[in-house]
N, C-alpha and C positions, 0 to 999 in steps of 0.2 A: 506411381506419380511421377510424372515426367518433370515436375517442377521442383525446385530448390528453394526452401523456404529462408528466410532469412529475419530474426527475430530480435528486438531490443532485448536489453536485460529486464526489462518491465514485463516484457510479452512471456518470459520463461518462469515468470513467479506463477503460482497457482492462483487461479480466481475463483471465486465463490460459484459461478455457474458451471465451474468445470469439476466439480467434486462427484458428480454423478456419471456413469458411462454413458447414460444417456445424451446428457448434454456436451460431454466430450465429441460424441459422434455428431451430433449437431454443429457444433463449430467446425469439425473436421469436414464434415460435407459442405457447407456454405464455403469454407476455403478452397476445397478441391473443385466444387461445382463453378465458383468465380474464375480459377484458373482455365478450366474447360471453356467456360464462354470466351474469355480472351483467346484462347487457342483457335476458337472457332473464327476469330476476327470479327466479331459482330461490333456495332458502335458502342462506345463506352457509356453512352446515355441509357442504352437498352440493358448492359451489364448492372449499372447502377440500380435500374427501377427493378429488373427483374429479380436480382439477388436480395432485394429489400423485401419483397414479396415472401420467397423461400425462407430467408431469416426470421420474418414475424411468424409464419406458419410453423416454424420450429421453435417457437419460443424465446426467440434470440432479436427483439425488435430494436433493440439499440445497436445492432451490428450494422456497420456502413461498410460498402465495398466500392473501391473507386480503381479504374483501370489506367495506368502508368505507360510509358512508352515501353519499358522493357518487361511489364508485367502486372501484378495485381496488387493494391494495397488494402488489406482488411482491418478496420477499426473495430474492437470490441467495446460494448457498453462498461466493461471495468477499466477501459483506457489502456488497455495493451492493443499494441499495432503489430502486425505482421506483414512483410512483402514477400511475394511468390513469384519467380520467374515464370514466364510463359512463352511459348514456342511462337514464334511470329507474329506477337501481339500487335505490332505495328503494321505488318504488312496488308492487312485487309482482307486478304483472301484466307488466312489462317492455316492450320497444320491439320484440321480435323475434314476428313470426308464427309459427304453428304449423308451417306447412312448413320454416320456416328454423330454428325448434328440433329438428325431426326430423333436419334434415341435420346440424346442430350434434353433437347425442347420436350419431348413427351416424359422424360424424367422429372424435369423442372415443374411441368404441370400437374404431375402426381403428387409432387412433395408439397407444392403450394397449396393444392387442394386438401391436403391430409391424408391422401390416399395410401400414401408411401411413407414408410418411417426413415430417419436418417442412417439405420443401419443398414437397410435395404438399398437406400440410396447409394452409400459407398461401395456396396458390392456391385451395384449396376454401372457405376462410375468407372470400376475396375474392369469390369466385362466388355465395357464400350471401347476402352483404351485398347485390349487387346483382341478385338475382333476384326479378322483379316478382311482385306477388301473384297466386295461382291463378285467382282469379275476378273477373269485371268487376263493374261498380257494380250491374248488375241481380240478379247473384246474391247479391252481398253485401247487399242490402235486402232481398232475399228470405229470408237467413238471418236478419235482425234480425226479420223476421216471425215466422218459426218459432221463434226464441228467445223471444219474447213469447208466441206461441200455446203452446209447449210448458210454460212457465212458469206459464202460467193454468190448464192442465190441471192442473199440480201443486198448484195451488191450490184445485182443484174448483171452478172458476167456472162460471157460468151459459152456456147457449149465446151468448147475446147479449154475456156478459162476455168470453168468449173472442174475438169480432169486437174489442169494444173493445181488449182486450190486444194483440191482433196490428197492430191500428191505429196505436195509441200506440207500440208498439215499432218499428215501422217508422218512425216520424217522428223519436222521440228517437234511433235508432241512425243514421239518414242524417244529421241534425244534428250527431250527436257526430263522425261522421267527416269533416265539413267544420270544424268549430269547433275541433276537437282539432289542427287542422295550428298554430294561434296559442296560443301559451303562456298569455296572459292569458285567452282565450276558455276554453280548456281548464281552467283553474282555477275560472272562475265558471260554467260550464255546468251543473255538477250541481246548484247552488242553483235555478238557472233554470228546467232540466227538471223537478226536483220539484215547484218552485212550479207549474207549466203543466200538469203532469200530474195533480197532485192537485186543482186546480181544475177540471179537466174532469173528472175522477172524482167530486168531490162534486156535480156537475150530472148527470152521465149514469148513473153506476152506480145510483143508486137507481130509475131509470126503467126498468132491464132488471133488476131484481129482485136486485142484488148491493151486497153491504157495500162502500163506499167505499174504506174502508182496506184492503181487499184489492185492490180494481180497481187501485190505483196501484201496486202492488208489481213485477207483470209488466214493465210498459214500465220500470221503472227499473232492473230486476235487473242489465242488463248495466252499470250504473255503479255497483254495489255492490262496494265492494273485498273480495270473500270470499276470493279467493286471497291478497291481501295481507294481511290479518287474519291467515288461518291461517298462513303462511309467518312472520309476526313470532312468534307465539307459539311455532313449532318453533324459530327461532334463539334465543330466549330460553331455552327447554328445553334446548337444546343446547350453552349457553353462549356463545353470540354475542350478547352484550349489545348493542354497540353498534349493529349493524345491526338486530337485532331492535326496539329500541327505535326507531330511526328509521324502519322499517317499520310499526310501530305507530302512531307519529305520523302520518305519512301517511295511512295507514288511517282512524285517529280524523278527520283533518281532513275527509276525503272524506265520511265518515258525518255529521259536523257539518253540512256543507254541504247534503247531501241532506235532513238533518233540519230543518234551518232552513226550507228553501224548502218543503218539506211543512207544517212547522208554521204559516209565515205564512199559505199559502193555506188552511188546514183555520179560520184564524181570521177570513180575509175571505170566504170562501164556506162556510157552515155546511153540515154534512151533512143529509140526510133523515133523520127518525128510524126509518123503516120501509122496509124492502126484502125483498121477500117471495119470491124467485126460488128456482129449486130447484138445488141443488148437482149438479154432475156427479159422483158417488161413484166410478166406474170411470175417470175422466179421468186420474188420475195414472199409471197403468200405461201408458196410450197415450203420456202426456206427456213420459215419459224419453225415447222414441225420436224423437219430434217437436223434444225439446229439444237433443240430441246431433247431430240434422241441422242444425238452426240454428247450433249450435257450429263445426260442419265449414266452412260456408259464411263464418260471420263471422270465425272464426280461419285462413281459407285454410289449412285442413288437406285433405290428399287425400282423394278419396272412397273410396281403397282403405282408409282408417284408419277408416272409420263402422262397419263389423262389430264390430270389438275394441273400439270406443269405446261401443258400445251394450252389449256384453257385460260389461264394468266397469261401467258406469253401472247397469244392470239388478242387477247382483250386489251393488253397494254399497246401492243402493235396496230392494232386499228385505231385506238385513240389517239396513238402519237401519229399515225399518217394523216388523220382527217385535221388534228390540230397543227400540225406541220403545214399542211395545205392552207389552212385558215391564217395563221399568223406567223408561220417561219419556224425554224429548229428550235429556236428557244422556247417558245410557248409549246412546240411538241414535246421538248423534254420535260419540263414541268407537267404538263398532262399526262405523260407517260409515268412520272413518279406518282402521281395522285392515282391512276388508274392501276399501277401495280399493286400499291397496297390494297387498294379496296377490292381487286380480284383476286390476289392472296389470300387474303382473310374471307371472302365468300366462297371461295373453292376448297378451304382446308378441311372442310368437313366431309370431303368426298373419300371414300375408301382406299387406304395406302397414300393419300396425299400428304406431303411435306408439311411442316408446320409453316404458318404464313410467312414468318420471318424467313424462311429458307426458300419459300416458293418463289420468289421473286428475284432470287441472285441471278439466275441465267437473262433476265431482263436487261442487266445492265450492259451486256455486251449487244443484246439486240437494238438497243437505243443508240449504240455506237458512238459513246461519248470520248473514246480515245482516237477511233480510227481517223477521223476528220484532223486532228493535229499531227498524228503520224503522217498523215498523205501531204500535210502542208509543210511538215519537216523535209521530206523528200525533195518536193517542189523547189525548197530555197536552193537545193544543191544544183539545180537546172538552169540554163541560161535563160536570159529573159525578164520581164518584169515580174518582182517578187513580191508585190501588194496582195496579189489572191493568195499567195502562201501564207503570209502573215494574217490575213483576215480569216483562214480556215482554222489557223491555230487560235485564234480569238475567238471564233464561233463555238470551236471545241471545248474550250475553257467556260464559255457561258451556258454550253449545254449541260455540263457536268453540274455547275452551280444550280441550274434549273431543275434538273433532275433529282439532285438531292434535296432542294427547298420543297418540290412537290412532294417526296417521301416523307420529309419531316412535317410538313404542314397535312398531309392525309393521316400520319401516326398520331399527330398531337390533338388533331380534331377527333378522331376516333375515341381516344382516351377519355376526351371531354364529354362527348355525346354518349358513349357506352353506358356509364353510370347513369344518366336520365331516363334509360329505358330497362334497367336493372330493377329487377323486384324480387327482395328474398324468399326463397321457396319455404312454404310450411311444411313442416314434416309430417308424414303420415301420422304418426303417433301423438302429434299434439291434439288435445281435443279443442272443439270449437267455442271459442267465449261467447258467452251470452252477452246482449247488448245491455249497456248501463241504463237503469231507471232513476238516476239522480241520488240512490241511497242504498244501504244494504237491505238484501232481502230478509 
């Protein structure tokens, strides 16, 4: 277990429900599963709601779980409280891979439904942590290449622009995998990467007929805190002020580092004033599939999850496309949030599909909540009227809010509607009841 527990004096005292080995295992499972949820980077309100279901199924209805900026707080019915450190709990993206998240959600489903005991759950949690990535270095680097290529298609780049996006994304993704193992390196890498990519784009993009401000987006998209910023707004909207504010602060810091590196490069390496390439207007519709394939490889998701992931992505992209055409990018962001939740829930029953919660994670990048803001930051460093750049940054912020509100709206609405259609199943062994006749027979 990677977390470190810090308990008060009351928590060290034996409690009544800790006397049996089974109840002890149930308590430990709730604590470790809560930390795993936080490590996965999921919104705080989801952790609280999900772990309440698990605790109740394990006979601990009085146990409450709360996520904090640095970890998880577990309050038991006997009054004891324990705090557990969690990895990257405020970063939004989390430290768990997609295959680990899939196993975690499947395990929580099984425990909440009573199909898996706490002892078996603890064994599976340990096994999940120790599982190596599904793909090797070559496949992961291929995923980074497809990631950048797909996003370049979403931005309607030129043919040579796609080559540039794929090449730079491969370099950035590969270096990030190496540098990310060091805390100091991981903290500085966004600024360094943004500086290098922006400088290269300023020199190379005009020669291939592409806007440098767009050419530098695709290689850096994997560093954008799209999921973290969206989760932050969801937490704040759901009343989780502490965790929401912490996520937002970490997200803003990442955006500031990226914008700073890009801004400095744009001042030192001025962009060319003309670039006359032909944009590939059809590319976004193919780019969604390419982007999803790259996401599967870089996030270590099973290949069997790709069909459902593509269906969710295309459903969301189509809804956003027409909603944006109808009412602008803010309405498109809201509609995309609603569509992502509905599509992820509808397609999570397909064989090999990711859990509905994990199924719409790649959609955060497809909606491009951070790209507009980063492009605006670059344009602030260019001479001329800065009103357009400020407008783009403002629109990016509103798109993030709209996306989060759409996700929250769809999630809460489904929680209200689902019980109305739920009817408890009658067990086959239960004998049919005779109709009442007004008195005993």
